[in-house]
TORROBA-350355 format. One record per residue (C-alpha): x, y, z. Coordinates in nm, 2 decimals. Last residue first. Example, Ala and Ser with C-alpha at 12.3 -4.5 7.8 and 13.67 -1.06 7.14 Angstrom:
2
NODE_x_y_z
NODE_1.37_-0.11_0.71
NODE_1.23_-0.45_0.78
// end
This chain:
531
NODE_x_y_z
NODE_-33.75_-2.96_2.18
NODE_-33.49_-2.83_2.47
NODE_-33.59_-2.57_2.68
NODE_-33.28_-2.45_2.89
NODE_-33.39_-2.26_3.23
NODE_-33.16_-2.04_3.46
NODE_-33.34_-1.99_3.77
NODE_-33.40_-1.74_4.06
NODE_-33.59_-1.92_4.37
NODE_-33.81_-2.24_4.33
NODE_-33.91_-2.36_3.98
NODE_-34.18_-2.58_3.82
NODE_-34.22_-2.57_3.45
NODE_-34.57_-2.59_3.32
NODE_-34.57_-2.65_2.95
NODE_-34.92_-2.61_2.71
NODE_-35.00_-2.77_2.42
NODE_-35.39_-2.77_2.55
NODE_-35.44_-3.16_2.42
NODE_-35.08_-3.27_2.46
NODE_-35.02_-3.11_2.83
NODE_-34.69_-3.14_2.94
NODE_-34.55_-3.13_3.25
NODE_-34.24_-3.05_3.39
NODE_-34.02_-3.10_3.75
NODE_-33.68_-2.93_3.67
NODE_-33.37_-3.17_3.58
NODE_-33.06_-2.96_3.78
NODE_-33.13_-2.71_4.04
NODE_-32.88_-2.45_4.00
NODE_-32.98_-2.47_3.67
NODE_-33.34_-2.57_3.55
NODE_-33.28_-2.81_3.23
NODE_-33.65_-2.92_3.07
NODE_-33.69_-3.15_2.79
NODE_-33.97_-3.05_2.56
NODE_-34.30_-3.28_2.56
NODE_-34.46_-3.20_2.21
NODE_-34.65_-2.92_2.01
NODE_-34.60_-2.61_2.26
NODE_-34.82_-2.35_2.22
NODE_-34.79_-2.20_2.55
NODE_-34.48_-2.24_2.77
NODE_-34.58_-2.14_3.12
NODE_-34.36_-2.10_3.44
NODE_-34.46_-2.18_3.75
NODE_-34.38_-2.10_4.13
NODE_-34.23_-2.27_4.45
NODE_-34.08_-2.03_4.68
NODE_-33.76_-1.87_4.69
NODE_-33.87_-1.54_4.63
NODE_-34.11_-1.57_4.35
NODE_-33.86_-1.63_4.07
NODE_-33.58_-1.40_3.91
NODE_-33.61_-1.59_3.59
NODE_-33.36_-1.65_3.34
NODE_-33.38_-1.77_2.99
NODE_-33.25_-2.01_2.73
NODE_-33.47_-2.19_2.44
NODE_-33.35_-2.49_2.22
NODE_-33.39_-2.69_1.91
NODE_-33.26_-2.46_1.64
NODE_-33.15_-2.12_1.86
NODE_-33.32_-1.93_2.09
NODE_-33.22_-1.64_2.35
NODE_-33.37_-1.48_2.63
NODE_-33.16_-1.31_2.87
NODE_-33.42_-1.22_3.14
NODE_-33.79_-1.26_3.28
NODE_-33.92_-1.05_3.53
NODE_-34.16_-1.26_3.75
NODE_-34.46_-1.46_3.76
NODE_-34.37_-1.58_3.46
NODE_-34.56_-1.64_3.13
NODE_-34.36_-1.78_2.78
NODE_-34.52_-1.77_2.48
NODE_-34.42_-1.99_2.17
NODE_-34.40_-1.93_1.82
NODE_-34.13_-2.15_1.77
NODE_-33.84_-1.89_1.63
NODE_-34.00_-1.57_1.77
NODE_-34.05_-1.68_2.11
NODE_-34.35_-1.42_2.23
NODE_-34.27_-1.29_2.60
NODE_-34.43_-1.24_2.91
NODE_-34.37_-1.08_3.27
NODE_-34.59_-1.04_3.59
NODE_-34.49_-0.92_3.93
NODE_-34.15_-0.77_3.79
NODE_-33.82_-0.69_3.88
NODE_-33.75_-0.49_4.17
NODE_-33.60_-0.17_4.00
NODE_-33.80_0.06_4.24
NODE_-34.08_0.19_4.01
NODE_-34.05_-0.14_3.80
NODE_-34.14_-0.33_4.14
NODE_-34.42_-0.11_4.24
NODE_-34.61_-0.21_3.90
NODE_-34.88_-0.40_4.01
NODE_-34.92_-0.25_4.36
NODE_-35.09_0.07_4.31
NODE_-35.42_-0.11_4.19
NODE_-35.34_-0.39_4.43
NODE_-35.41_-0.19_4.75
NODE_-35.77_-0.18_4.78
NODE_-35.94_0.11_4.69
NODE_-36.05_0.36_4.93
NODE_-36.39_0.55_4.81
NODE_-36.35_0.92_4.80
NODE_-36.10_1.16_4.90
NODE_-35.71_1.19_4.95
NODE_-35.63_1.59_5.04
NODE_-35.36_1.78_4.94
NODE_-35.57_2.11_4.97
NODE_-35.49_2.25_4.64
NODE_-35.49_1.90_4.47
NODE_-35.77_1.70_4.61
NODE_-35.75_1.35_4.52
NODE_-36.00_1.08_4.37
NODE_-36.04_0.73_4.43
NODE_-35.84_0.72_4.74
NODE_-35.53_0.44_4.73
NODE_-35.54_0.24_5.04
NODE_-35.25_0.15_5.27
NODE_-35.42_0.30_5.54
NODE_-35.82_0.37_5.52
NODE_-35.96_0.22_5.82
NODE_-35.69_0.29_6.07
NODE_-35.60_0.63_5.92
NODE_-35.26_0.67_6.07
NODE_-35.11_0.41_5.86
NODE_-35.13_0.65_5.55
NODE_-35.36_0.69_5.29
NODE_-35.20_0.65_4.95
NODE_-35.21_0.96_4.76
NODE_-34.79_0.99_4.75
NODE_-34.79_0.57_4.63
NODE_-35.03_0.67_4.36
NODE_-34.80_0.96_4.25
NODE_-34.49_0.71_4.21
NODE_-34.70_0.45_4.02
NODE_-34.80_0.75_3.81
NODE_-34.43_0.85_3.77
NODE_-34.29_0.49_3.71
NODE_-34.60_0.46_3.42
NODE_-34.45_0.79_3.27
NODE_-34.10_0.71_3.29
NODE_-34.17_0.38_3.15
NODE_-34.33_0.49_2.83
NODE_-34.09_0.80_2.71
NODE_-34.05_0.62_2.40
NODE_-33.67_0.45_2.30
NODE_-33.78_0.14_2.48
NODE_-34.08_0.09_2.23
NODE_-34.12_-0.32_2.25
NODE_-34.06_-0.33_2.63
NODE_-34.20_-0.01_2.66
NODE_-34.51_-0.09_2.56
NODE_-34.57_-0.32_2.84
NODE_-34.47_-0.08_3.10
NODE_-34.71_0.13_2.92
NODE_-35.01_-0.05_2.96
NODE_-34.97_-0.07_3.35
NODE_-34.94_0.29_3.33
NODE_-35.28_0.32_3.17
NODE_-35.43_0.11_3.50
NODE_-35.24_0.31_3.69
NODE_-35.35_0.64_3.52
NODE_-35.74_0.49_3.60
NODE_-35.63_0.45_3.95
NODE_-35.54_0.78_4.00
NODE_-35.88_1.00_3.98
NODE_-35.71_1.32_3.94
NODE_-35.96_1.63_3.90
NODE_-35.86_1.84_3.60
NODE_-36.19_1.84_3.47
NODE_-36.39_1.54_3.63
NODE_-36.74_1.71_3.70
NODE_-36.87_1.55_3.96
NODE_-37.15_1.60_3.85
NODE_-37.37_1.72_3.52
NODE_-37.31_1.49_3.26
NODE_-37.43_1.20_3.46
NODE_-37.07_1.21_3.57
NODE_-36.90_1.46_3.44
NODE_-36.61_1.56_3.13
NODE_-36.28_1.54_3.02
NODE_-36.19_1.20_3.19
NODE_-35.97_1.03_3.44
NODE_-35.71_1.29_3.52
NODE_-35.40_1.16_3.64
NODE_-35.13_1.28_3.88
NODE_-34.79_1.24_3.71
NODE_-34.65_1.57_3.92
NODE_-34.89_1.68_4.19
NODE_-34.85_1.56_4.51
NODE_-34.56_1.74_4.70
NODE_-34.82_2.09_4.71
NODE_-34.71_2.42_4.57
NODE_-34.99_2.38_4.32
NODE_-35.04_2.31_3.96
NODE_-34.72_2.04_3.94
NODE_-34.63_2.04_3.57
NODE_-34.65_1.78_3.41
NODE_-35.03_1.65_3.53
NODE_-35.16_1.40_3.29
NODE_-35.46_1.37_3.12
NODE_-35.28_1.48_2.81
NODE_-35.06_1.19_2.81
NODE_-35.34_0.94_2.71
NODE_-35.39_1.04_2.35
NODE_-34.98_0.97_2.30
NODE_-35.03_0.57_2.41
NODE_-35.29_0.53_2.17
NODE_-35.06_0.65_1.90
NODE_-34.76_0.44_2.02
NODE_-35.01_0.12_2.05
NODE_-35.12_0.22_1.66
NODE_-34.76_0.24_1.57
NODE_-34.69_-0.08_1.75
NODE_-35.00_-0.25_1.58
NODE_-34.88_-0.14_1.23
NODE_-34.52_-0.28_1.27
NODE_-34.64_-0.63_1.24
NODE_-34.50_-0.84_1.49
NODE_-34.76_-1.05_1.50
NODE_-34.86_-1.17_1.89
NODE_-34.61_-0.88_2.04
NODE_-34.75_-0.64_1.81
NODE_-35.08_-0.73_1.90
NODE_-35.05_-0.77_2.28
NODE_-34.91_-0.39_2.21
NODE_-35.23_-0.31_2.04
NODE_-35.49_-0.44_2.31
NODE_-35.24_-0.30_2.62
NODE_-35.27_0.06_2.46
NODE_-35.58_0.03_2.37
NODE_-35.69_-0.07_2.70
NODE_-35.49_0.25_2.85
NODE_-35.61_0.46_2.62
NODE_-35.98_0.37_2.73
NODE_-35.89_0.43_3.07
NODE_-35.77_0.79_2.97
NODE_-36.13_0.90_2.89
NODE_-36.24_1.15_2.63
NODE_-36.63_1.14_2.72
NODE_-36.85_1.03_2.44
NODE_-37.01_0.73_2.61
NODE_-37.14_0.99_2.88
NODE_-36.96_0.86_3.21
NODE_-37.16_0.67_3.50
NODE_-37.12_0.28_3.45
NODE_-37.04_0.41_3.09
NODE_-36.67_0.42_3.20
NODE_-36.44_0.35_2.88
NODE_-36.63_0.55_2.60
NODE_-36.35_0.77_2.47
NODE_-35.98_0.81_2.36
NODE_-36.03_1.05_2.05
NODE_-35.94_0.98_1.71
NODE_-35.64_0.88_1.50
NODE_-35.78_0.54_1.42
NODE_-36.11_0.42_1.51
NODE_-36.31_0.23_1.27
NODE_-36.05_0.08_1.04
NODE_-35.82_0.05_1.35
NODE_-36.06_-0.11_1.55
NODE_-36.15_-0.37_1.24
NODE_-35.77_-0.44_1.22
NODE_-35.77_-0.51_1.59
NODE_-36.09_-0.79_1.52
NODE_-35.90_-0.97_1.27
NODE_-35.62_-1.02_1.52
NODE_-35.85_-1.14_1.83
NODE_-35.98_-1.40_1.55
NODE_-35.68_-1.53_1.42
NODE_-35.55_-1.55_1.76
NODE_-35.85_-1.75_1.88
NODE_-35.75_-2.00_1.57
NODE_-35.44_-2.02_1.65
NODE_-35.49_-2.10_2.08
NODE_-35.18_-1.98_2.19
NODE_-35.33_-2.05_2.54
NODE_-35.18_-1.77_2.76
NODE_-35.09_-1.54_2.46
NODE_-35.48_-1.58_2.31
NODE_-35.61_-1.52_2.66
NODE_-35.42_-1.17_2.66
NODE_-35.54_-1.13_2.31
NODE_-35.91_-1.19_2.39
NODE_-35.89_-0.93_2.71
NODE_-35.71_-0.69_2.53
NODE_-36.03_-0.70_2.29
NODE_-36.27_-0.71_2.53
NODE_-36.11_-0.42_2.74
NODE_-36.11_-0.24_2.38
NODE_-36.47_-0.24_2.29
NODE_-36.61_0.01_2.53
NODE_-36.28_0.27_2.50
NODE_-36.30_0.27_2.11
NODE_-36.69_0.40_2.12
NODE_-37.02_0.24_2.02
NODE_-37.36_0.40_1.98
NODE_-37.26_0.67_1.75
NODE_-37.28_1.07_1.73
NODE_-37.23_1.03_2.13
NODE_-37.46_1.29_2.34
NODE_-37.74_0.94_2.36
NODE_-37.51_0.71_2.48
NODE_-37.50_0.75_2.85
NODE_-37.84_0.61_2.82
NODE_-37.98_0.56_3.18
NODE_-38.14_0.25_3.37
NODE_-37.95_0.02_3.09
NODE_-37.83_0.13_2.76
NODE_-37.64_-0.12_2.50
NODE_-37.36_0.02_2.36
NODE_-37.29_-0.18_2.04
NODE_-36.93_-0.35_1.98
NODE_-36.82_-0.27_1.63
NODE_-36.59_-0.50_1.47
NODE_-36.73_-0.47_1.15
NODE_-36.92_-0.84_1.18
NODE_-37.04_-0.76_1.49
NODE_-36.86_-0.77_1.83
NODE_-37.01_-0.88_2.16
NODE_-36.96_-1.26_2.03
NODE_-36.63_-1.24_2.05
NODE_-36.62_-1.21_2.40
NODE_-36.76_-1.58_2.46
NODE_-36.41_-1.71_2.27
NODE_-36.25_-1.48_2.55
NODE_-36.38_-1.66_2.81
NODE_-36.35_-2.03_2.69
NODE_-35.94_-1.95_2.63
NODE_-35.94_-1.79_2.98
NODE_-36.09_-2.06_3.16
NODE_-35.84_-2.32_2.96
NODE_-35.58_-2.08_3.05
NODE_-35.71_-2.12_3.42
NODE_-35.79_-2.48_3.44
NODE_-35.43_-2.54_3.31
NODE_-35.26_-2.33_3.57
NODE_-35.43_-2.44_3.84
NODE_-35.12_-2.35_4.07
NODE_-35.06_-2.13_4.36
NODE_-34.81_-1.89_4.21
NODE_-34.88_-1.93_3.80
NODE_-35.19_-1.93_3.93
NODE_-35.18_-1.59_4.08
NODE_-35.00_-1.43_3.82
NODE_-35.23_-1.37_3.53
NODE_-35.23_-0.96_3.56
NODE_-35.51_-0.71_3.70
NODE_-35.51_-0.38_3.70
NODE_-35.84_-0.22_3.85
NODE_-35.79_-0.49_4.19
NODE_-36.06_-0.69_4.35
NODE_-35.97_-1.03_4.14
NODE_-36.13_-1.37_4.11
NODE_-35.98_-1.60_3.83
NODE_-35.75_-1.82_4.05
NODE_-35.89_-2.15_3.89
NODE_-36.17_-2.30_4.10
NODE_-36.17_-2.67_4.21
NODE_-36.25_-2.55_4.61
NODE_-36.36_-2.18_4.70
NODE_-36.10_-1.96_4.81
NODE_-36.18_-1.88_5.17
NODE_-35.92_-2.12_5.28
NODE_-35.62_-1.96_5.06
NODE_-35.76_-1.62_5.25
NODE_-35.66_-1.75_5.58
NODE_-35.32_-1.85_5.39
NODE_-35.23_-1.55_5.28
NODE_-35.35_-1.35_5.62
NODE_-35.12_-1.56_5.79
NODE_-34.83_-1.51_5.58
NODE_-34.86_-1.17_5.60
NODE_-34.85_-1.18_5.98
NODE_-34.52_-1.34_5.92
NODE_-34.37_-1.08_5.69
NODE_-34.50_-0.80_5.94
NODE_-34.33_-0.99_6.22
NODE_-34.00_-1.01_6.05
NODE_-33.98_-0.67_5.96
NODE_-33.80_-0.64_5.61
NODE_-34.11_-0.75_5.38
NODE_-34.03_-0.85_5.04
NODE_-34.14_-1.22_5.03
NODE_-34.44_-1.16_5.25
NODE_-34.50_-0.82_4.96
NODE_-34.54_-1.10_4.71
NODE_-34.77_-1.32_4.93
NODE_-35.01_-1.03_5.00
NODE_-35.01_-0.94_4.63
NODE_-35.10_-1.30_4.54
NODE_-35.37_-1.38_4.78
NODE_-35.52_-1.00_4.65
NODE_-35.52_-1.17_4.33
NODE_-35.73_-1.46_4.40
NODE_-35.97_-1.27_4.57
NODE_-36.26_-1.43_4.77
NODE_-36.55_-1.17_4.84
NODE_-36.61_-0.87_5.03
NODE_-36.94_-0.62_4.94
NODE_-36.84_-0.33_4.75
NODE_-37.07_-0.07_4.90
NODE_-37.21_-0.05_5.23
NODE_-37.02_0.28_5.33
NODE_-36.76_0.35_5.09
NODE_-36.44_0.08_5.15
NODE_-36.30_-0.06_4.80
NODE_-36.25_-0.35_4.61
NODE_-36.36_-0.57_4.93
NODE_-36.20_-0.84_5.03
NODE_-36.21_-1.19_5.20
NODE_-35.93_-1.33_5.43
NODE_-36.13_-1.24_5.73
NODE_-36.30_-0.87_5.64
NODE_-35.99_-0.71_5.45
NODE_-36.07_-0.38_5.31
NODE_-36.11_-0.23_5.66
NODE_-35.76_-0.16_5.67
NODE_-35.53_-0.37_5.89
NODE_-35.38_-0.70_5.66
NODE_-35.40_-0.57_5.27
NODE_-35.35_-0.21_5.36
NODE_-35.09_-0.24_5.64
NODE_-34.89_-0.46_5.35
NODE_-34.95_-0.16_5.12
NODE_-34.74_0.08_5.36
NODE_-34.53_-0.17_5.45
NODE_-34.40_-0.21_5.09
NODE_-34.41_0.13_5.05
NODE_-34.17_0.18_5.31
NODE_-33.93_-0.07_5.21
NODE_-33.95_0.04_4.84
NODE_-33.84_0.42_4.93
NODE_-33.89_0.55_5.29
NODE_-34.06_0.86_5.15
NODE_-34.16_0.81_4.76
NODE_-33.96_1.05_4.52
NODE_-34.16_1.18_4.26
NODE_-34.02_1.10_3.91
NODE_-33.87_1.39_3.77
NODE_-34.10_1.61_3.51
NODE_-34.12_1.55_3.16
NODE_-33.91_1.74_2.89
NODE_-34.02_2.09_2.82
NODE_-33.99_2.12_2.45
NODE_-33.99_1.75_2.34
NODE_-34.31_1.69_2.57
NODE_-34.50_2.00_2.37
NODE_-34.38_1.90_2.07
NODE_-34.55_1.52_2.11
NODE_-34.87_1.69_2.28
NODE_-34.85_1.86_1.93
NODE_-34.81_1.57_1.70
NODE_-35.08_1.40_1.90
NODE_-35.39_1.62_1.89
NODE_-35.49_1.44_1.57
NODE_-35.42_1.44_1.17
NODE_-35.16_1.65_1.21
NODE_-34.99_1.99_1.06
NODE_-34.79_2.23_1.22
NODE_-34.84_2.56_1.52
NODE_-34.63_2.64_1.86
NODE_-34.73_2.93_2.04
NODE_-34.44_2.94_2.37
NODE_-34.50_3.19_2.70
NODE_-34.40_3.35_2.95
NODE_-34.50_3.62_3.16
NODE_-34.43_3.98_3.28
NODE_-34.57_4.24_3.45
NODE_-34.33_4.55_3.49
NODE_-34.30_4.79_3.79
NODE_-34.28_5.14_3.70
NODE_-34.60_5.22_3.82
NODE_-34.81_4.97_4.03
NODE_-35.06_4.75_3.84
NODE_-35.34_4.70_4.12
NODE_-35.57_4.43_4.12
NODE_-35.97_4.45_4.04
NODE_-36.22_4.21_4.18
NODE_-36.44_3.99_4.03
NODE_-36.19_3.86_3.73
NODE_-36.33_3.78_3.41
NODE_-36.37_3.49_3.21
NODE_-36.51_3.30_3.50
NODE_-36.40_2.91_3.50
NODE_-36.23_2.91_3.87
NODE_-36.33_3.22_4.02
NODE_-36.12_3.55_4.04
NODE_-35.97_3.77_4.30
NODE_-35.88_3.56_4.58
NODE_-35.77_3.27_4.34
NODE_-35.75_3.21_3.98
NODE_-35.51_3.39_3.78
NODE_-35.53_3.78_3.72
NODE_-35.48_3.83_3.42
NODE_-35.54_3.65_3.10
NODE_-35.37_3.41_2.88
NODE_-35.48_3.31_2.59
NODE_-35.67_3.04_2.33
NODE_-35.97_3.08_2.14
NODE_-36.15_2.87_1.80
NODE_-36.31_3.05_1.57
NODE_-36.64_3.23_1.46
NODE_-36.52_3.53_1.68
NODE_-36.83_3.45_1.94
NODE_-36.61_3.63_2.21
NODE_-36.70_3.33_2.50
NODE_-36.85_3.10_2.25
NODE_-36.51_3.04_2.09
NODE_-36.57_2.68_1.93
NODE_-36.33_2.56_2.13
NODE_-36.29_2.74_2.43
NODE_-35.97_2.80_2.57
NODE_-35.84_3.04_2.87
NODE_-35.51_3.00_3.06
NODE_-35.47_3.21_3.41
NODE_-35.23_3.48_3.46
NODE_-35.06_3.62_3.76
NODE_-35.03_3.37_4.00
NODE_-34.77_3.22_3.71
NODE_-34.75_2.86_3.53
NODE_-34.48_2.92_3.27
NODE_-34.73_2.87_2.93
NODE_-34.71_2.66_2.63
NODE_-34.97_2.79_2.37
// end
C-alpha cells in the first residue's frame, strides 16, 4: 500500500491482524490523521471531526502486489514508482560542513586535551587516545578555508599525536564508521596490517563449523525472544572485519577462510531479515539497519576479493533490506526528514525507548558507508544517492556552533516533529567519513583489487584511472592534501619498481615476509608500478 501523505488519513498495518481478528493481515488508511483528534497507534479517533456537505474528502493510494521470497521486491517496486527524494541541501555547502565538524573536534566537550570521548553524555564514554580522531582532524586542516581554523586544527592534531601510546599502530577509534586510513597518513602500516591480520584470525574462533556465531547472554538474555541463539547482524561485523583484514594483508589462508565463512552465512541467512546487531540493549530478534550495513560491507568485500557474482547479488539484497528503515518521504513540514534513518523496528529492553519511526542517524551512516563501497561495483543501483542523502541528513541533525558543548556533534537520535537533536552527542567522525563523497571531494579511503595480479591497493584518498597490463599497473591518486602519505600494495611477491609523477622515482619499501609494498607520495600523483 503506497499512499500520498495527508492530514486527513493515517496508515494502519497489523500482521497478523489483531485489530479485527480477520485471521489474515490488515493494511488500511483511516481518518483522521494522528494529531489533535487521534493519538498515535490508536485505531480510532478520540474526537469526532466534521464532514462538510458538498465537500469531497479525497485520498490517493496505490495497491501493489506480486510474488517474492522476501519484502525486497515490494521495496524495489516502491522506489521504482515513487523514486528517491532529492538529497537534502546543507546550508553553506562543503565549507560550512568542514567548519562545523572542525568545531566539533576542537571546541565541543568531546575533546579533553588531545584525548577524545566517543560521545558526550554525563559521565559515560570516558576520553582516550583515538587514531581516527587525529586522522579526521588532519583531513579537516587540509580543507579548512579559514587560516586560523586550519592552524588550530594542526595544533590539535599535534597534541593528539603526542597523547598516542608510543609504538602502537593507529588502531584506536571513537567513530562508528571505521576506515583503515590513519596508518596510511601517519605511518606504521606494517604493524597495523599485522595487527589486523592477527585480530582477524582470532575472530574466526567466534564461529562454529556451520558458520554460526552464538549469542552469549550477559546480565540480560536478549536472545530469549528469538527462535535461535544467533543472528546475521550478530555475526556480520566480525566477517566484515575478517574480510577487510584479508584485503590489507592479502593473506591467502585468511582470504580462503573468510570466503568460506561468508558462504556459510548465505546458507544460514539468505532471503531473511537483517537483525540482531545491537544486542547490548536491543533483543536479538529485532530487525536492524546496522545488520544490513555490516552484511552489505561483508558481501561487497567478498565480491571485490573473489569476483563471484553470488556475493554481489547478496550485497544488493542486504542493501535493499536497509531501505525500509529510511524516510523516503518527509513525515513533517520541517527541513529534516528525508533520508533520516530508523535504527531498529523494536525497543530497548523490549519496552522502552521505543525506536519505531525514531531516527538514529549514526546507524544509517554506517549503512551509508557500506552503500558507497557497494556503489563502486553496482553503479546502476540507487546506493550512492541513498548514501549521500543519509550523510546530508546527518549534517542537518548535527548540533550548531551556538551549542558550546555539543557543537559539531551528531545526536544519538532526532525528534522529527519538533525538529530537535537529542541524546548522547556523538563525535564528528561518524558523519565525516563519507563527507567527501557528498560534495564530490574524493574520498578519505579507497581500496581496489588488481585483477591481473590479485594485489590489493589501499589509499587514504580516491583512486582513479586504474589500468593493468603485463608487467605493470598505473593509477592516479588524489593524495592527502600536499602532505606525505602512504599507499599500500598487498600481495606483492617481489620488490617492484615504482615511479611517481610529477615527483619522479618515489620512496618505496618492500616487506618480503608480509608481501607488502608501501609507496610514499606527497600530493596528487600518477603512479606506475613495474614488476
